[in-house]
N, C-alpha and C positions, 0 to 999 in steps of 0.2 A: 504493500500500500504506500509506504514512504517513497519507494522508487517511482511509482506512478506520479505522485505529487511533484517530485523533483523534475521528472521528465516533462510534465505539463508546464511547470514554471520555466524551464529552459526553452521550451517551444514558444511560449509567450514572449520571452525576452528576444529570441531570434526573430520572431514575427515583428516585434516592435522595431528592432534595428533595421530590418528590411523595409518596412513601411515608412519609417522616418527618412531613410535615404531616398526613397522614391518621392516622397512629398517634398523634401528639401530640393531635390533636383527639379521637380515640377514648378515650384514657386521660386526657383533660382536663388534660394537663400544662401547657398554656398558661394555663388558668384557675387552676391551683394557683400558678403563678409570679406571676400578677397578684395573687392573694390574699396571697401572702407579701410582695410589694412593698408592698401596702397596710398590712399588719401592721407592717412595718418603719417605714413613714412615720408611722403612729400612735404607735408606741413612741418614736420620736425626738421627736415632738411632746410626748408625756407627759414624757419626760426633760427637755426644755427647760422645761416648766412647773414641774417639781420643782426645777430649778436656780434658779428665781426666788424660791423661798421663802427668807426671811431666816434665815441661819445664826446661831447664838449667837456673840457676840463673845468675844474671848480673856478678858476680865474675868469674864464669866459662867462660862466653862469653868474658870478658876482657882478661882473661888468654889465651884463644884460639886465640883471635885477636892479642895479642902481639906475640904469637908464629908464627902466620901467617905473620906478618910484619917482624919479624926477619928472617924468611925463605926467604921472597921476597928480603930483604936487602942482604942476603948472596948470593942469585942467581944473583943479579945485581953487587954487589961489590966484592964478594968473601970473605967478612969479616963479623963477627957477630957484 
């Protein structure tokens, strides 16, 4: 009796695996997953290339921020 139960369970598992593969192929789920993985790989590549661009140094940022504050001060008070 136990052997029959184990055999039935194994048959159901095998049936599930076969049906799953057929349904995934029908709905092209496997292809979509491959496409998404390729998109992720390309986005990571793009992100790494963008990180290599030289960022402005702190001196440039301080200079730009002082120009910004002087412009705001002029807009508010009319004086530099």
